[in-house]
Backbone bond lengths (Angstrom), bond angles and torsions (degrees), N, CA, C in turn:
res aa  C-N    CA-C-N  psi(-1)  N-CA   C-N-CA  omega(-1)  CA-C   N-CA-C  phi
1 M - - - 1.444 - - 1.529 112.20 -
2 T 1.333 117.16 -28.36 1.465 118.58 179.55 1.519 111.08 -63.27
3 H 1.346 118.09 -25.24 1.460 120.41 179.62 1.524 112.29 -68.10
4 V 1.336 117.02 -22.46 1.460 120.47 -177.90 1.531 111.33 -83.30
5 V 1.323 117.08 -24.74 1.465 120.47 -176.06 1.525 112.09 -57.97
6 P 1.357 120.59 -45.48 1.469 118.15 177.31 1.526 113.21 -60.41
7 L 1.335 117.43 -33.97 1.464 119.75 176.88 1.521 110.78 -64.04
8 V 1.328 116.77 -42.50 1.462 120.17 176.94 1.525 110.06 -60.90
9 R 1.325 116.76 -42.77 1.470 119.69 178.25 1.528 111.00 -61.32
10 T 1.339 116.51 -40.53 1.463 121.00 179.15 1.524 110.79 -63.09
11 L 1.332 116.82 -45.78 1.466 120.54 179.41 1.526 111.19 -63.78
12 R 1.329 116.64 -41.15 1.463 119.66 -179.55 1.523 111.38 -65.58
13 Q 1.333 116.30 -37.19 1.466 118.89 179.80 1.524 111.19 -68.46
14 A 1.322 116.90 -41.03 1.459 120.92 -178.56 1.524 111.95 -73.52
15 W 1.326 115.99 -40.76 1.468 121.83 -176.12 1.520 109.91 -130.43
16 P 1.310 118.39 75.49 1.471 120.46 -173.94 1.521 114.40 -62.63
17 E 1.323 118.75 -21.33 1.461 121.04 -178.17 1.523 112.79 -94.30
18 T 1.323 117.23 -2.94 1.459 120.17 -176.94 1.519 111.41 -78.71
19 A 1.322 116.17 134.09 1.462 121.15 177.29 1.526 109.75 -78.44
20 I 1.324 116.49 132.43 1.458 122.40 179.24 1.521 108.73 -119.86
21 T 1.321 116.28 126.39 1.461 122.22 176.18 1.519 108.24 -115.53
22 W 1.320 116.75 131.65 1.466 122.05 -177.48 1.525 108.20 -119.20
23 I 1.342 116.07 118.21 1.458 121.21 172.20 1.520 106.60 -83.06
24 I 1.325 117.15 119.73 1.469 120.09 -166.91 1.535 110.15 -138.32
25 G 1.319 115.94 150.84 1.453 121.36 176.42 1.518 111.62 -74.08
26 T 1.329 115.97 164.85 1.464 120.23 -175.65 1.526 112.34 -64.80
27 G 1.332 117.33 -44.56 1.459 119.74 179.85 1.508 112.09 -66.85
28 E 1.322 116.20 -42.38 1.465 120.33 179.94 1.528 110.80 -63.84
29 F 1.334 116.22 -36.08 1.461 119.37 178.38 1.524 111.34 -63.11
30 K 1.342 116.63 -39.01 1.464 119.51 178.76 1.525 111.32 -60.53
31 L 1.325 116.61 -31.49 1.458 120.77 179.08 1.525 111.81 -77.42
32 L 1.342 117.16 -40.57 1.467 121.15 -168.26 1.520 113.96 -106.10
33 E 1.318 117.76 0.01 1.459 119.55 178.21 1.532 110.42 -53.37
34 G 1.332 115.86 134.64 1.458 120.59 -179.14 1.514 113.84 98.31
35 L 1.332 117.91 -0.92 1.465 119.88 176.56 1.527 108.66 -62.64
36 P 1.330 117.96 121.69 1.467 120.07 -171.96 1.536 112.51 -63.81
37 G 1.317 114.84 143.30 1.454 120.73 172.72 1.510 115.12 76.44
38 V 1.335 117.53 16.98 1.460 120.68 -177.23 1.529 109.64 -127.06
39 E 1.332 115.79 131.52 1.455 122.16 168.83 1.529 107.53 -92.61
40 F 1.315 117.02 120.02 1.458 121.37 178.66 1.524 109.95 -96.76
41 L 1.327 115.92 132.42 1.454 122.46 169.00 1.523 106.34 -116.45
42 V 1.331 116.18 116.46 1.465 121.17 -170.94 1.527 109.77 -90.31
43 Y 1.337 114.88 128.43 1.465 121.88 176.56 1.522 108.14 -117.15
44 D 1.316 116.39 119.92 1.458 122.11 176.88 1.525 108.21 -82.91
45 K 1.331 116.40 115.25 1.463 120.51 -176.21 1.518 112.21 -59.84
46 R 1.316 117.40 -24.80 1.462 121.04 -179.80 1.530 112.31 -74.45
47 S 1.332 116.91 -12.72 1.467 120.29 -176.19 1.518 113.21 -81.04
48 G 1.324 117.33 -11.65 1.459 121.92 173.69 1.512 113.81 58.60
49 I 1.353 114.88 -142.71 1.459 120.96 -177.03 1.524 111.14 -62.98
50 G 1.338 116.42 -36.00 1.456 119.27 178.50 1.516 112.42 -58.71
51 G 1.327 116.05 -41.90 1.459 120.24 177.77 1.515 112.33 -66.50
52 M 1.334 115.77 -36.31 1.464 119.70 177.30 1.520 111.21 -64.04
53 L 1.332 116.67 -43.39 1.462 120.29 179.37 1.525 111.16 -66.36
54 A 1.335 116.47 -34.67 1.464 119.75 176.69 1.525 110.59 -64.61
55 L 1.331 116.17 -40.22 1.464 119.55 176.92 1.526 110.22 -63.60
56 R 1.313 115.63 -42.27 1.467 119.28 179.20 1.525 111.07 -59.12
57 R 1.328 116.43 -43.87 1.472 119.90 178.58 1.526 110.81 -63.83
58 A 1.331 116.74 -38.44 1.463 120.63 -179.36 1.528 111.92 -65.71
59 L 1.327 115.90 -24.80 1.471 120.01 -177.01 1.526 112.79 -98.64
60 Q 1.322 117.43 3.72 1.465 120.11 178.57 1.523 110.35 -58.29
61 G 1.318 115.14 133.68 1.456 120.43 -179.78 1.512 114.22 87.98
62 R 1.324 117.08 -5.31 1.458 120.22 178.41 1.528 109.43 -104.28
63 Q 1.321 116.33 151.56 1.460 121.76 177.08 1.528 108.04 -140.94
64 F 1.327 116.09 125.31 1.459 121.07 179.90 1.522 109.47 -98.57
65 D 1.315 115.11 144.27 1.469 119.69 177.01 1.517 111.54 -69.34
66 A 1.322 116.58 -35.65 1.466 119.46 -178.15 1.521 109.94 -149.91
67 L 1.314 115.13 141.93 1.461 123.43 171.54 1.520 107.85 -113.10
68 L 1.309 116.67 126.26 1.465 121.29 174.90 1.521 106.72 -100.11
69 Q 1.332 117.03 103.70 1.460 122.79 -175.00 1.524 108.76 -93.03
70 M 1.344 116.07 90.39 1.455 121.80 -169.36 1.523 114.11 -96.83
71 Q 1.319 116.80 10.72 1.458 121.48 172.72 1.527 108.59 -128.07
72 V 1.339 115.46 147.10 1.462 119.18 -174.80 1.525 113.23 -114.28
73 A 1.315 119.25 -3.23 1.459 121.14 179.24 1.526 110.10 -66.65
74 M 1.331 116.44 153.36 1.458 121.03 -174.68 1.521 112.57 -56.78
75 R 1.334 117.38 -41.74 1.467 119.20 -179.35 1.529 110.63 -59.41
76 A 1.339 116.22 -43.72 1.461 119.92 179.70 1.526 111.09 -67.11
77 N 1.329 116.88 -37.86 1.458 120.04 177.79 1.523 111.37 -63.13
78 L 1.338 116.76 -44.99 1.457 120.55 178.97 1.530 111.03 -64.09
79 L 1.332 115.86 -40.11 1.466 119.38 178.57 1.518 110.86 -62.37
80 S 1.328 116.83 -37.66 1.465 120.40 -179.01 1.522 111.94 -63.30
81 A 1.347 117.09 -27.06 1.465 120.48 179.11 1.521 111.86 -66.34
82 C 1.325 117.21 -16.73 1.465 121.88 179.26 1.521 112.35 -86.94
83 I 1.324 116.85 -2.12 1.469 121.21 -174.68 1.523 109.01 -106.93
84 P 1.340 118.35 114.99 1.471 120.71 -179.32 1.529 110.80 -76.10
85 A 1.320 116.52 115.07 1.460 120.54 -177.80 1.522 109.53 -147.48
86 T 1.324 116.14 143.44 1.457 121.42 179.68 1.525 110.83 -75.09
87 R 1.301 115.87 -53.54 1.464 121.13 177.59 1.527 108.09 -99.87
88 R 1.331 115.84 130.74 1.457 121.45 -177.35 1.525 106.81 -124.81
89 I 1.325 115.28 99.23 1.467 121.31 -170.02 1.524 109.38 -99.13
90 G 1.323 116.38 125.14 1.459 121.58 -178.75 1.508 111.94 -132.25
91 Y 1.338 114.72 -167.13 1.465 121.00 -177.18 1.522 111.43 -78.38
92 D 1.315 114.77 159.06 1.455 122.23 171.63 1.532 109.60 -62.44
93 A 1.315 116.26 165.94 1.457 121.09 -174.73 1.527 112.91 -61.33
94 S 1.340 117.02 -33.70 1.467 119.08 -175.89 1.522 112.41 -68.75
95 R 1.330 117.56 -23.98 1.464 120.62 -179.32 1.526 112.42 -104.87
96 S 1.299 117.44 4.55 1.456 121.32 -179.23 1.523 111.10 -84.10
97 K 1.320 115.40 151.01 1.462 121.91 172.27 1.521 107.91 -158.68
98 D 1.305 116.54 172.27 1.465 122.55 177.25 1.527 111.99 51.78
99 L 1.345 115.57 44.06 1.469 122.71 175.69 1.531 112.94 63.06
100 H 1.321 116.48 26.45 1.469 121.68 -178.03 1.529 111.78 -52.02
101 G 1.332 116.31 -40.17 1.462 119.84 -176.14 1.510 114.57 -62.23
102 L 1.341 117.48 -22.67 1.455 120.67 179.72 1.530 112.42 -75.54
103 F 1.317 116.76 -14.86 1.466 120.78 -174.61 1.528 112.62 -105.43
104 V 1.330 118.35 1.10 1.465 122.14 -178.71 1.532 109.02 -128.62
105 N 1.324 115.94 159.34 1.466 120.05 174.81 1.519 113.25 -125.44
106 E 1.331 116.41 3.20 1.467 122.41 171.55 1.522 107.69 -142.12
107 R 1.324 115.90 157.36 1.467 119.92 -179.11 1.520 110.39 -133.88
108 I 1.347 115.92 146.78 1.460 120.11 172.09 1.530 108.83 -75.57
109 A 1.327 115.83 165.36 1.463 120.61 -178.37 1.528 111.28 -70.56
110 D 1.311 115.65 147.82 1.462 122.35 176.08 1.526 108.49 -80.60
111 R 1.338 116.97 113.76 1.464 121.20 179.41 1.519 108.95 -130.51
112 P 1.331 117.75 82.66 1.465 118.70 179.20 1.525 111.16 -63.36
113 G 1.327 115.41 150.76 1.457 120.18 174.23 1.503 115.25 89.19
114 I 1.339 117.93 12.49 1.460 119.42 179.04 1.522 110.44 -109.85
115 H 1.320 114.96 160.39 1.465 121.45 178.53 1.524 109.72 -68.05
116 V 1.333 116.08 152.35 1.460 121.26 178.45 1.527 110.69 -55.69
117 L 1.326 117.93 -39.97 1.465 120.49 -179.57 1.524 111.02 -61.25
118 D 1.325 117.43 -40.23 1.464 120.20 179.01 1.519 111.36 -69.53
119 A 1.335 116.49 -34.48 1.464 119.48 175.90 1.524 110.27 -62.22
120 I 1.327 116.77 -45.46 1.456 120.38 178.19 1.523 110.56 -65.41
121 G 1.327 116.36 -39.23 1.455 119.97 178.21 1.511 113.29 -60.69
122 S 1.334 117.18 -26.72 1.466 120.09 -178.15 1.524 112.44 -75.38
123 F 1.337 118.18 -6.85 1.461 120.05 178.40 1.526 112.54 -65.99
124 C 1.319 117.74 -17.52 1.465 118.39 177.79 1.529 112.12 -83.93
125 E 1.331 118.04 -11.25 1.463 120.44 -175.72 1.525 113.79 -65.98
126 P 1.345 120.15 -40.76 1.465 118.04 174.62 1.531 113.34 -60.82
127 L 1.331 116.91 -18.46 1.461 121.78 178.09 1.526 111.72 -88.45
128 G 1.330 116.87 0.64 1.455 121.22 179.19 1.510 114.48 87.46
129 I 1.323 118.02 18.56 1.467 123.30 -178.82 1.523 108.29 -120.99
130 V 1.321 116.65 144.99 1.462 121.67 175.93 1.520 108.87 -119.61
131 Q 1.340 116.31 131.72 1.468 120.61 177.97 1.530 108.24 -84.78
132 N 1.325 115.58 97.32 1.461 121.00 -178.97 1.519 112.72 -94.14
133 E 1.313 116.98 -16.04 1.458 121.71 -177.52 1.519 108.59 -133.40
134 V 1.326 116.34 137.94 1.462 121.65 179.19 1.520 108.44 -105.90
135 V 1.324 115.63 114.65 1.464 122.28 -178.91 1.526 108.01 -130.36
136 W 1.337 116.14 128.90 1.459 120.21 177.25 1.532 111.58 -98.91
137 N 1.313 117.21 -64.55 1.469 121.55 -176.49 1.525 109.47 48.49
138 M 1.330 114.46 63.19 1.460 121.31 -174.69 1.536 111.49 -60.10
139 P 1.333 117.29 144.64 1.472 120.26 -178.81 1.537 111.40 -79.66
140 V 1.317 115.44 81.64 1.467 121.46 -177.79 1.526 108.14 -109.67
141 P 1.338 118.63 117.65 1.468 120.02 -177.98 1.527 111.48 -70.71
142 E 1.306 115.90 156.82 1.462 120.88 -179.76 1.527 111.04 -62.57
143 S 1.329 116.87 -29.97 1.460 119.28 178.47 1.523 111.39 -63.12
144 A 1.329 117.04 -31.99 1.469 120.43 177.33 1.519 110.52 -69.66
145 H 1.320 116.69 -40.35 1.476 119.62 176.01 1.524 110.68 -64.74
146 D 1.334 116.58 -38.46 1.467 119.60 177.40 1.527 110.26 -60.20
147 W 1.336 117.03 -43.51 1.461 120.59 178.59 1.523 110.77 -61.49
148 A 1.323 116.65 -45.07 1.465 120.21 -178.92 1.523 111.33 -63.09
149 R 1.329 116.39 -40.79 1.476 119.58 179.88 1.524 112.03 -65.15
150 A 1.313 116.57 -24.98 1.469 120.01 -177.99 1.529 113.07 -81.45
151 Q 1.333 118.61 -7.52 1.465 119.90 -172.44 1.525 113.10 -81.06
152 W 1.330 117.62 -30.04 1.461 119.87 175.45 1.520 108.58 -152.58
153 P 1.301 117.03 154.70 1.474 120.09 -174.77 1.516 112.09 -70.32
154 D 1.297 114.75 148.85 1.466 121.35 175.77 1.523 107.53 -88.11
155 D 1.357 115.10 73.07 1.464 120.41 -171.83 1.528 113.42 -109.44
156 G 1.326 116.31 13.18 1.456 119.96 178.26 1.517 114.58 87.52
157 T 1.333 118.19 -5.01 1.456 120.59 178.24 1.519 109.58 -74.92
158 P 1.330 119.16 124.28 1.470 119.13 178.05 1.519 110.38 -65.33
159 T 1.326 115.47 148.24 1.462 120.56 -171.97 1.527 111.28 -124.54
160 L 1.328 114.47 126.64 1.455 122.18 172.14 1.521 108.12 -101.75
161 V 1.320 116.74 118.02 1.462 120.87 174.28 1.525 107.70 -97.58
162 V 1.327 115.91 127.55 1.460 121.88 178.73 1.523 108.21 -108.40
163 S 1.328 115.46 117.34 1.465 122.12 174.37 1.525 105.96 -112.97
164 P 1.327 118.64 94.05 1.456 120.14 -161.58 1.520 116.97 -83.46
165 C 1.329 118.21 -10.70 1.467 118.77 -169.46 1.525 113.03 -118.28
166 S 1.313 114.64 135.30 1.453 123.11 166.96 1.525 108.06 -100.54
167 S 1.320 116.59 156.77 1.463 119.35 174.51 1.525 111.21 -69.97
168 H 1.341 116.45 -17.09 1.464 122.02 173.33 1.534 106.87 -93.91
169 V 1.310 117.35 102.50 1.465 119.94 -169.32 1.530 112.57 -62.50
170 L 1.311 118.77 -25.83 1.466 119.93 -179.76 1.529 112.52 -76.71
171 R 1.325 117.01 -0.79 1.466 121.15 172.73 1.534 111.43 -96.22
172 N 1.317 117.20 -1.83 1.461 120.72 -173.91 1.527 111.62 -87.33
173 W 1.318 114.98 142.23 1.468 123.71 -177.67 1.519 109.11 -92.54
174 R 1.320 116.29 165.55 1.458 121.45 -179.05 1.539 110.85 -73.16
175 A 1.323 115.53 139.56 1.468 121.52 -177.33 1.520 111.71 -59.15
176 E 1.346 117.63 -41.30 1.461 119.71 -177.70 1.533 112.26 -66.10
177 R 1.327 116.27 -25.50 1.469 119.09 177.37 1.526 110.76 -76.28
178 Y 1.333 115.96 -41.81 1.469 118.05 172.25 1.528 110.33 -56.37
179 A 1.324 116.32 -43.52 1.460 120.50 -177.87 1.513 111.43 -61.45
180 A 1.333 117.11 -40.73 1.468 120.77 -179.22 1.526 110.89 -64.29
181 V 1.317 117.25 -42.62 1.468 120.14 179.02 1.525 110.30 -68.38
182 A 1.336 116.83 -39.42 1.467 120.23 177.80 1.524 110.90 -62.09
183 D 1.327 117.50 -43.02 1.462 120.51 177.33 1.527 110.72 -62.44
184 H 1.315 116.91 -38.58 1.468 119.99 177.00 1.526 110.25 -61.40
185 A 1.330 116.47 -42.44 1.471 119.71 178.89 1.518 110.88 -61.94
186 V 1.332 116.98 -44.19 1.468 120.27 178.94 1.528 110.27 -61.23
187 S 1.327 116.99 -39.02 1.475 120.11 179.78 1.520 112.09 -63.99
188 K 1.325 116.44 -20.82 1.463 121.58 178.32 1.529 112.39 -95.49
189 G 1.333 116.03 9.01 1.462 119.84 176.33 1.512 114.75 92.59
190 W 1.311 117.36 16.20 1.457 121.42 -178.42 1.525 111.79 -95.41
191 R 1.301 115.79 155.33 1.460 124.10 168.38 1.532 107.36 -92.37
192 V 1.334 117.72 141.80 1.463 122.44 177.15 1.524 109.23 -116.57
193 V 1.326 115.27 131.96 1.460 122.55 179.43 1.527 107.99 -126.08
194 L 1.317 116.84 131.27 1.470 121.55 174.30 1.517 109.04 -99.14
195 C 1.338 116.79 136.49 1.459 119.80 175.28 1.518 109.49 -137.32
196 G 1.310 115.84 161.81 1.454 121.57 -178.45 1.509 110.17 166.16
197 G 1.319 114.90 177.73 1.450 120.16 -176.98 1.519 113.45 -85.19
198 R 1.337 114.58 -162.73 1.467 120.74 -172.95 1.529 113.41 -101.58
199 S 1.310 118.68 10.43 1.460 120.11 -178.71 1.525 110.84 -72.41
200 A 1.329 115.30 158.74 1.463 120.14 177.67 1.520 111.10 -63.00
201 L 1.332 117.10 -36.50 1.463 120.29 179.07 1.518 111.01 -61.96
202 E 1.328 117.21 -47.18 1.461 120.53 -177.68 1.523 111.40 -64.99
203 R 1.330 116.13 -37.67 1.462 119.14 177.98 1.522 111.17 -66.42
204 S 1.324 116.85 -42.10 1.467 119.92 -178.02 1.524 111.37 -68.76
205 V 1.325 117.22 -38.38 1.467 119.86 178.28 1.529 109.93 -66.41
206 A 1.321 117.09 -43.41 1.466 119.92 178.77 1.525 110.76 -61.60
207 D 1.326 117.51 -42.78 1.467 120.55 178.76 1.525 110.97 -61.96
208 A 1.331 116.82 -38.74 1.460 120.22 179.42 1.528 111.15 -67.90
209 I 1.321 117.47 -37.27 1.468 120.62 177.16 1.526 109.92 -64.95
210 L 1.314 116.28 -47.65 1.469 120.26 -179.28 1.530 111.52 -61.57
211 A 1.342 116.26 -38.37 1.465 119.72 -179.98 1.521 111.94 -68.21
212 A 1.337 116.26 -31.40 1.463 120.45 -177.45 1.530 112.75 -85.55
213 M 1.314 117.81 -18.46 1.458 120.60 -178.27 1.525 111.02 -74.91
214 Q 1.325 116.24 144.88 1.458 122.42 172.53 1.530 110.73 -86.51
215 A 1.324 115.88 -28.56 1.463 121.53 -177.87 1.528 110.05 -101.25
216 P 1.318 118.03 162.22 1.470 120.22 177.60 1.524 111.33 -77.50
217 A 1.324 115.83 156.98 1.462 122.38 174.94 1.516 108.27 -141.42
218 L 1.308 116.24 152.04 1.458 121.67 176.49 1.528 108.50 -83.59
219 D 1.315 117.27 120.81 1.465 122.84 -175.84 1.526 109.82 -98.02
220 L 1.341 116.54 106.79 1.462 121.42 177.08 1.522 111.67 -113.45
221 V 1.310 117.15 15.16 1.467 120.72 -178.64 1.526 109.72 -63.17
222 G 1.319 115.85 126.42 1.456 121.49 179.71 1.505 114.97 78.43
223 K 1.329 118.41 7.11 1.464 120.31 -173.86 1.525 113.55 -106.75
224 D 1.341 116.96 -8.17 1.455 119.47 -179.98 1.525 109.84 -108.33
225 T 1.320 115.37 166.68 1.462 122.01 172.82 1.528 108.17 -103.96
226 L 1.331 115.98 171.58 1.461 118.39 178.62 1.526 112.06 -67.06
227 K 1.315 118.28 -23.59 1.466 120.33 174.45 1.528 111.10 -77.42
228 Q 1.339 116.76 -29.50 1.464 120.12 -179.36 1.524 112.09 -82.87
229 L 1.324 117.59 -24.36 1.457 120.24 -177.02 1.525 113.10 -58.31
230 P 1.339 120.80 -47.98 1.466 118.61 178.03 1.524 113.40 -58.39
231 A 1.332 116.50 -38.29 1.464 119.99 178.69 1.520 110.59 -66.52
232 L 1.337 116.40 -38.49 1.463 120.55 177.90 1.524 110.79 -63.52
233 L 1.318 116.92 -46.41 1.468 120.70 -179.38 1.522 111.39 -67.50
234 A 1.323 116.73 -30.65 1.461 119.86 177.78 1.524 111.82 -66.23
235 R 1.336 117.85 -27.93 1.466 121.39 179.38 1.525 112.35 -76.71
236 A 1.328 117.15 -17.97 1.467 120.31 -178.70 1.527 110.41 -72.97
237 D 1.329 115.12 152.09 1.466 119.86 168.63 1.528 110.15 -84.73
238 L 1.329 115.71 -30.18 1.454 121.46 -179.18 1.524 107.91 -153.17
239 V 1.337 116.65 140.74 1.463 122.15 177.16 1.525 108.36 -116.66
240 M 1.336 116.61 126.96 1.463 121.80 175.96 1.521 108.29 -104.80
241 T 1.339 116.98 124.86 1.454 121.24 -174.33 1.515 109.68 -163.03
242 P 1.334 118.11 153.68 1.459 119.27 169.86 1.525 110.14 -75.54
243 D 1.326 117.21 -174.10 1.461 121.61 175.79 1.524 107.49 -64.75
244 S 1.340 116.32 108.11 1.462 121.07 -169.50 1.518 109.60 -159.57
245 G 1.337 115.69 171.64 1.450 120.20 176.17 1.518 113.86 -57.17
246 P 1.352 118.89 -44.67 1.466 118.94 178.71 1.528 114.31 -58.90
247 T 1.332 118.21 -26.64 1.474 120.06 173.09 1.514 109.82 -52.81
248 H 1.325 115.48 -50.69 1.457 120.40 -172.10 1.523 112.25 -80.59
249 I 1.320 116.58 -30.43 1.462 118.98 175.65 1.525 110.05 -67.92
250 A 1.331 116.93 -45.31 1.464 120.31 177.60 1.528 110.54 -59.14
251 N 1.328 116.42 -45.87 1.458 120.11 179.70 1.533 110.91 -60.24
252 A 1.348 116.19 -42.74 1.456 120.03 179.73 1.527 111.83 -63.10
253 M 1.348 116.27 -28.55 1.461 120.70 -179.95 1.523 112.20 -88.42
254 G 1.327 117.49 1.55 1.461 121.49 175.82 1.513 114.87 88.17
255 T 1.336 117.93 14.73 1.462 122.14 -179.24 1.519 109.80 -98.46
256 K 1.328 116.72 138.86 1.460 121.12 178.60 1.527 110.24 -72.20
257 V 1.331 115.19 150.78 1.461 121.24 -173.88 1.524 110.72 -125.60
258 L 1.344 114.88 128.36 1.454 121.58 169.18 1.534 105.27 -92.96
259 G 1.326 115.20 89.21 1.448 121.11 -176.01 1.522 111.29 -85.98
260 L 1.314 115.97 143.80 1.464 122.39 -178.57 1.528 107.98 -112.84
261 H 1.323 116.43 106.25 1.462 121.42 -171.31 1.519 111.40 -124.45
262 A 1.321 115.06 124.87 1.467 122.36 168.72 1.519 109.66 -140.49
263 P 1.351 119.32 -50.04 1.466 119.16 177.76 1.526 113.88 -69.61
264 S 1.322 118.03 -20.96 1.466 121.37 -177.43 1.521 110.10 -130.06
265 N 1.314 115.09 155.15 1.459 122.75 -176.57 1.531 109.60 -86.16
266 P 1.325 118.83 116.62 1.475 119.50 -178.45 1.528 112.96 -62.91
267 R 1.337 117.64 -24.75 1.467 119.07 178.47 1.533 110.88 -69.74
268 R 1.313 116.73 -19.97 1.472 120.55 177.39 1.525 112.14 -98.44
269 S 1.344 117.72 -38.80 1.461 119.54 -171.73 1.525 113.90 -133.81
270 G 1.333 117.21 15.58 1.454 120.05 176.72 1.519 111.57 -82.74
271 P 1.333 117.69 -174.66 1.471 120.38 177.79 1.523 110.50 -59.60
272 Y 1.312 116.45 121.79 1.469 121.65 -168.39 1.519 113.16 -60.64
273 S 1.320 116.93 -40.36 1.466 120.12 -168.80 1.519 114.21 -82.57
274 D 1.343 118.34 -24.35 1.464 119.69 -172.38 1.527 109.85 -161.42
275 L 1.329 115.99 115.08 1.468 121.41 179.31 1.524 112.82 -100.45
276 R 1.317 117.54 6.24 1.471 119.79 -170.75 1.523 113.40 -62.54
277 Y 1.309 117.31 -27.05 1.470 119.34 -173.99 1.527 112.01 -108.87
278 C 1.327 115.88 18.07 1.458 120.41 176.49 1.523 110.30 -88.51
279 V 1.319 115.72 145.27 1.462 122.33 169.34 1.527 106.81 -92.60
280 D 1.302 116.83 123.05 1.459 121.68 -175.27 1.528 110.21 -116.84
281 R 1.327 115.92 101.59 1.463 121.72 174.68 1.534 110.95 -115.19
282 Y 1.334 115.61 25.52 1.460 120.65 -179.62 1.531 111.13 -64.27
283 D 1.319 116.57 -42.26 1.468 118.69 179.68 1.528 110.97 -64.94
284 A 1.336 116.52 -40.06 1.468 119.74 177.99 1.524 110.70 -62.01
285 A 1.343 116.89 -39.40 1.463 120.31 178.11 1.525 110.78 -66.66
286 A 1.328 116.67 -40.31 1.464 120.25 179.19 1.527 110.55 -61.07
287 R 1.319 116.22 -44.29 1.470 119.97 -178.06 1.534 111.04 -68.47
288 K 1.339 116.51 -39.67 1.462 118.99 -176.51 1.527 112.34 -73.49
289 F 1.333 117.08 -43.94 1.462 119.84 -171.16 1.525 113.80 -98.49
290 L 1.332 117.83 -24.42 1.459 120.28 -177.35 1.516 113.00 -117.09
291 G 1.334 116.65 -8.28 1.458 120.37 178.26 1.508 114.63 69.79
292 K 1.339 116.32 22.86 1.465 120.91 -179.71 1.522 109.55 -138.27
293 A 1.331 115.32 155.46 1.454 119.33 171.16 1.522 109.02 -71.14
294 A 1.333 116.64 153.94 1.463 120.50 -179.23 1.521 111.55 -56.68
295 E 1.324 117.03 -37.03 1.466 120.11 -177.51 1.525 112.71 -68.30
296 E 1.322 117.45 -14.31 1.465 121.07 178.28 1.521 112.74 -88.95
297 L 1.322 117.60 -10.06 1.461 121.19 -176.53 1.524 110.89 -86.39
298 P 1.315 118.04 150.58 1.467 119.97 170.51 1.525 109.99 -57.76
299 W 1.330 115.19 140.17 1.456 119.67 -178.90 1.526 109.54 -59.22
300 G 1.309 115.91 130.77 1.455 120.39 179.74 1.511 114.42 96.57
301 T 1.333 117.63 -0.21 1.461 119.61 177.87 1.518 110.49 -61.91
302 K 1.326 116.81 131.27 1.464 121.90 176.44 1.525 108.82 -105.16
303 I 1.333 115.24 142.13 1.465 121.29 -177.86 1.525 107.93 -119.63
304 E 1.312 115.16 62.30 1.461 120.31 -176.60 1.524 108.47 -84.81
305 R 1.309 114.91 80.63 1.466 122.69 -178.88 1.520 109.32 -118.73
306 A 1.324 116.05 147.34 1.459 120.30 175.34 1.522 109.41 -58.56
307 G 1.311 116.59 127.23 1.459 121.25 -179.95 1.512 114.47 96.61
308 A 1.324 118.13 -10.08 1.472 119.08 -179.49 1.524 111.24 -62.32
309 M 1.345 117.06 -42.30 1.466 119.20 -178.73 1.523 112.35 -70.28
310 D 1.338 117.71 -17.82 1.464 119.66 177.13 1.525 111.91 -69.09
311 L 1.331 116.56 -13.47 1.465 120.27 175.95 1.525 111.46 -68.96
312 I 1.327 116.92 -18.58 1.463 121.78 176.24 1.526 108.05 -87.88
313 T 1.312 116.61 118.12 1.458 120.79 -178.02 1.527 111.08 -92.34
314 I 1.317 114.58 164.67 1.465 119.62 173.35 1.519 109.90 -58.23
315 E 1.322 116.01 -42.21 1.467 119.87 -178.65 1.521 111.24 -62.33
316 D 1.339 118.08 -36.73 1.466 120.54 176.33 1.520 110.87 -55.98
317 A 1.337 115.84 -48.72 1.462 120.05 -177.20 1.525 111.63 -71.34
318 V 1.320 117.56 -37.50 1.467 120.81 177.10 1.524 110.08 -62.21
319 Q 1.315 116.83 -42.56 1.465 119.99 178.69 1.523 111.15 -62.89
320 A 1.342 116.84 -40.26 1.463 119.56 177.79 1.522 110.78 -64.78
321 F 1.335 116.49 -41.14 1.464 120.34 177.28 1.523 110.68 -62.24
322 D 1.330 117.23 -46.57 1.463 120.90 -179.45 1.529 111.04 -64.60
323 R 1.323 116.20 -33.81 1.467 120.16 177.48 1.523 110.08 -64.17
324 F 1.330 116.40 -41.46 1.455 119.81 176.33 1.526 111.18 -63.04
325 C 1.340 116.41 -44.33 1.471 120.21 -179.42 1.522 111.45 -60.38
326 A 1.329 116.16 -40.83 1.471 120.56 179.61 1.516 109.76 -64.52
327 D 1.333 117.24 -43.28 1.464 120.56 179.61 1.526 110.85 -67.98
328 R 1.319 116.30 -34.76 1.467 119.70 178.71 1.504 111.03 -65.66
329 R 1.318 116.50 -43.45 1.474 119.72 178.58 1.524 111.33 -63.69
330 A 1.338 115.51 -35.55 1.472 120.37 -177.45 1.519 112.74 -86.43
331 G 1.348 116.64 -3.39 1.456 119.98 -179.17 1.511 113.80 71.13
332 R 1.352 116.75 28.77 1.462 119.81 -175.37 1.531 112.80 -96.92
333 Y 1.324 118.17 1.33 1.456 116.99 -177.90 1.511 111.44 -108.64
């Protein structure tokens, strides 16, 4: 969802008087509530067809000039059928799936090799607008920053925040490897903070990291809200995480990311602003599991296979961390 925020900013700058309505999931709404100039209509994905029909009833009598259909999954396509719009702009044929083409009457240009954020940004082009600048300015209340500031002292100690879990479990790294990198950071004078949601998986992974670490870490897993998470990540000097939502939230808040990539291509879905501290084993995964070099795969191919993340070694992540430290000392980041 953070990838859509710059597009909203672009539309608001070009057409400040235009009404924008965003159909959004419940979790995403908790993160983005308060974004200026946007009417949010919340759709609970668990509500299924009933929720779609409720949305349709809520929109009776309304007509939108344009629908930007930025998801291609069947559920999103079916939901879009409940939205009355004259222009229905969707993806090009190469990125379509689940009958996406039946729900749109215009398509954005096919541009292989670009980041997901740039693909989403191109949805304004059929409207005659070009996204030349990427601006997030996330809607984070001051109370969330106050909470984040209260979690550890502002004593000059650099802080590594580890957000170890993706919702795609095959993108997750081994707990003992996170622990080894965290211990390395502590040995270099850093503070380590663990963060994550309230799921059983996130709690168990955090417990395994803490058990494997030789040094102490601040455990904030399950203790923040989605409004507090951006403020927490903004306080970090560096965030270590697999391909996940916190990657993009941290990037949007201006924090550098030590991204761990093997099942997905960081050039497509890594931290948009800076890939220098990412570990990229996507090509190794492509060769091992698909028998092809990454450059031979269709853009956007995911290699979510058991063992793909094991291609990322502790040394890979330590080197990325040390590279960040060197750049930080030299003022290059």
